C-alpha positions as CSV (number, residue, x, y, z in Angstrom):
1,M,14.9,12.7,8.1
2,L,17.5,11.2,5.8
3,L,16.1,7.6,6.5
4,Q,12.5,8.8,5.9
5,R,13.4,10.6,2.7
6,F,15.3,7.5,1.5
7,T,12.5,5.1,2.0
8,R,9.7,7.4,0.7
9,S,11.8,7.8,-2.6
10,L,12.1,3.9,-2.4
11,I,8.0,3.9,-2.3
12,L,7.9,5.7,-5.7
13,A,11.0,3.6,-7.0
14,T,9.4,0.1,-6.4
15,G,6.0,0.6,-5.5
16,L,4.4,-1.3,-8.6
17,L,7.0,-4.2,-8.6
18,A,5.5,-7.2,-6.6
19,L,2.8,-8.9,-5.1
20,L,0.5,-8.0,-8.2
21,V,-3.0,-9.8,-7.9
22,M,-5.1,-10.1,-11.2
23,A,-8.9,-9.5,-10.5
24,G,-11.4,-9.4,-13.4
25,C,-13.5,-6.2,-13.7
26,A,-17.1,-7.1,-14.1
27,G,-19.0,-5.5,-16.9
28,S,-15.8,-4.5,-18.4
29,G,-13.2,-5.7,-20.5
30,L,-10.5,-4.1,-18.1
31,T,-8.5,-5.5,-15.4
32,R,-7.3,-4.2,-12.1
33,D,-3.9,-5.0,-10.7
34,V,-5.1,-5.0,-7.1
35,E,-2.6,-3.5,-4.8
36,P,0.3,-2.6,-6.7
37,Q,2.2,-3.3,-3.5
38,A,5.8,-2.7,-2.9
39,T,8.8,-5.0,-2.4
40,E,8.8,-2.7,0.1
41,G,11.3,-1.2,0.5
42,S,8.1,0.0,-1.3
43,E,6.5,1.2,1.5
44,A,8.6,1.7,4.6
45,A,8.9,4.8,5.8
46,G,11.4,4.0,8.7
47,E,11.1,7.1,11.1
48,P,12.7,6.9,14.1
49,V,11.0,7.2,17.8
50,G,14.2,8.7,19.3
51,P,15.5,12.0,18.7
52,A,18.2,11.0,16.2
53,I,19.0,8.3,13.8
54,P,22.1,6.7,14.7
55,A,24.3,6.6,11.6
56,Q,24.8,2.8,11.9
57,A,21.0,2.2,11.8
58,R,20.6,4.3,9.0
59,T,23.2,2.5,7.1
60,L,21.9,-1.0,8.1
61,F,18.4,0.0,7.2
62,E,19.5,1.1,3.7
63,Q,21.3,-2.0,3.0
64,A,18.2,-4.1,4.0
65,A,15.7,-2.0,1.9
66,A,18.3,-1.9,-1.4
67,V,18.3,-5.8,-1.1
68,M,14.6,-5.9,-0.7
69,A,14.3,-3.6,-3.6
70,A,16.5,-5.7,-5.7
71,G,14.2,-8.9,-5.0
72,D,16.3,-10.8,-2.7
73,F,13.7,-11.3,0.1
74,V,15.5,-14.1,2.0
75,D,18.4,-11.9,2.6
76,A,16.1,-9.0,3.4
77,E,14.2,-10.9,5.8
78,L,17.3,-11.8,7.7
79,R,18.6,-8.3,7.4
80,F,15.6,-6.5,8.9
81,K,15.0,-9.1,11.5
82,E,18.8,-8.2,12.5
83,F,18.0,-4.7,12.3
84,V,14.8,-4.9,14.5
85,L,16.8,-6.8,17.1
86,L,19.4,-3.8,17.3
87,Y,17.1,-1.0,16.7
88,P,13.5,-2.3,17.8
89,D,11.8,1.2,17.6
90,Y,11.6,2.0,13.8
91,P,8.2,1.1,12.5
92,G,9.4,1.1,8.9
93,A,11.5,-2.1,9.5
94,Y,8.7,-4.0,10.7
95,V,6.5,-2.9,7.6
96,N,8.9,-4.1,5.4
97,L,9.1,-7.5,7.4
98,A,5.3,-7.7,7.0
99,I,5.7,-7.1,2.9
100,I,8.1,-10.0,3.1
101,H,5.7,-12.3,4.9
102,A,2.9,-11.3,2.8
103,K,4.9,-12.4,-0.3
104,N,5.7,-15.6,1.6
105,E,1.7,-15.9,2.3
106,N,2.3,-15.9,5.9
107,D,-0.8,-14.0,7.2
108,A,-0.1,-14.5,10.8
109,A,3.6,-13.1,10.6
110,T,2.2,-10.2,8.5
111,R,-0.3,-9.2,11.1
112,N,2.1,-9.7,13.7
113,S,4.7,-7.3,12.1
114,L,2.0,-5.0,11.4
115,D,0.7,-4.8,14.8
116,I,4.2,-4.1,16.2
117,A,4.7,-1.3,13.3
118,L,1.2,0.2,14.6
119,A,1.9,0.1,18.3
120,L,5.0,2.2,17.5
121,N,3.1,4.3,15.1
122,P,-0.7,4.3,15.2
123,N,-0.8,6.7,12.3
124,H,2.0,4.9,9.9
125,P,0.4,5.2,6.4
126,A,2.4,2.2,5.1
127,A,1.6,0.1,7.9
128,L,-2.1,1.2,7.8
129,N,-2.0,0.7,3.9
130,Q,-0.4,-3.0,4.3
131,L,-3.0,-3.7,6.6
132,G,-5.8,-2.9,4.4
133,M,-4.1,-5.2,2.0
134,L,-4.0,-8.1,4.3
135,L,-7.8,-7.4,5.5
136,R,-8.7,-7.4,1.9
137,R,-7.2,-10.6,1.1
138,N,-8.9,-12.3,3.7
139,G,-12.3,-10.8,2.8
140,N,-12.6,-8.3,5.7
141,F,-13.4,-5.2,2.9
142,L,-15.0,-3.0,5.4
143,E,-12.0,-3.1,7.9
144,A,-9.6,-2.9,4.8
145,E,-11.5,0.2,3.7
146,A,-11.0,1.8,7.6
147,A,-7.4,1.0,7.3
148,Y,-7.1,2.6,3.9
149,M,-9.0,5.6,5.0
150,K,-6.9,6.3,7.9
151,A,-3.7,5.7,5.9
152,V,-5.0,8.8,3.4
153,T,-6.4,10.6,6.3
154,V,-3.0,11.0,7.9
155,S,-1.2,11.3,4.6
156,P,-3.6,12.7,1.9
157,D,-1.0,12.5,-0.7
158,Y,-0.3,8.7,-0.1
159,A,-0.9,7.6,-3.7
160,L,-1.1,3.7,-3.1
161,A,-3.9,4.0,-0.5
162,H,-6.0,5.9,-2.9
163,Y,-5.3,3.4,-5.5
164,N,-6.2,0.6,-3.0
165,L,-9.4,2.6,-2.4
166,G,-10.4,2.8,-5.9
167,V,-9.6,-1.0,-6.3
168,L,-11.7,-2.1,-3.2
169,N,-14.6,0.3,-3.8
170,E,-15.0,-0.9,-7.6
171,L,-14.1,-4.6,-7.4
172,Y,-15.3,-5.6,-4.0
173,L,-17.6,-2.9,-2.5
174,R,-19.2,-1.9,-6.0
175,R,-19.0,1.8,-5.3
176,L,-18.4,2.9,-8.4
177,E,-18.4,6.8,-7.6
178,A,-16.2,6.2,-4.6
179,A,-13.7,4.2,-7.0
180,L,-13.7,7.0,-9.6
181,Q,-13.0,9.6,-6.9
182,H,-10.0,7.6,-5.4
183,F,-8.5,6.8,-9.1
184,E,-8.7,10.4,-9.7
185,I,-6.7,11.3,-6.7
186,Y,-4.2,8.8,-7.5
187,Q,-3.6,9.8,-11.1
188,Q,-3.4,13.4,-9.5
189,L,-0.7,12.2,-7.3
190,V,1.3,10.0,-9.5
191,G,1.0,12.0,-12.9
192,E,-0.1,10.3,-16.2
193,D,-0.7,6.5,-15.7
194,K,-2.3,5.0,-18.9
195,Q,-3.7,2.1,-17.5
196,V,-5.4,4.1,-14.5
197,E,-6.5,6.7,-17.2
198,K,-8.5,3.8,-19.0
199,W,-9.9,2.7,-16.0
200,I,-11.0,6.3,-15.1
201,A,-12.8,6.7,-18.4
202,D,-14.3,3.3,-18.1
203,L,-16.0,4.1,-14.6
204,K,-17.1,7.5,-15.9
205,R,-19.1,5.7,-18.6
206,R,-20.4,3.1,-15.9
207,V,-21.5,5.8,-13.6
208,A,-22.9,7.8,-16.2
209,A,-25.0,4.6,-17.5
210,N,-26.1,3.9,-13.9
211,Q,-27.4,7.4,-13.6
212,R,-29.4,7.2,-16.6
213,T,-30.9,3.9,-15.7
214,A,-32.0,5.5,-12.3
215,N,-33.3,8.4,-14.1
216,V,-35.6,6.0,-16.2
217,A,-36.7,4.0,-13.2
218,E,-37.9,7.1,-11.4
C-alpha cells in the first residue's frame, strides 16, 4: 500500500508535465493539450502481485520514480530495467518504462512494456490509459477509446483517462456531447482547471448550436 500511495501521489504531482502534443480544435480558437501525460512517475501504480512489498523493492521503485519525475529519463530507464530484473511482478514499473519509451518515440518498446504490465494486471488503469495514448497516436481511435473506457470503468475517478476521452471524442471522433461529459468529470475530479473550464464553455456553445441547427432542419 505504501508503494501504491506513493505512485498515486506522483500521478497528481507530475501528470501534466511531459509528452504534450498540441492539437488545434476545429471551429474554435482554442487548442487542446492532447494527453497531459506524465513523466510517469506520473501514472505508475506499482501494486505488487505478492502479499507484501519487500522494503528494498519499495526503495528502488521510489528512487527510480523520483529520478523520472526529475526528468532524467536515461537514468530512470536504467533504474526501472534493473528493478524489473529483480522484481518482475510489479506492473507499475513496466508502465513507467512504457512512458519513457513513448517519450523516445519507440512504439514497439512502448507496446511491449504495456503488454507485460497488462498481462500482470489486465485492469491496471495507468497501463490502460497509456495503451489508449499509444493507440490514439497511431490513428486507432476506436481501440484507444476502448482502452480509455476500460480504465475509467475499473477506476471511475481516474482523471487523466477522462481527460483523454474528452480529447479523443472532441478532436478525433467528433462527438461533442461525449467530450463535454468527460471534460466535466475531469474537472470535478481535479478541481478548478481554468483551461478546461474554457473548453467546457466552448463545447457547451457548440453543442447548443448543433442542437439549434438540428431543430431548424427538422
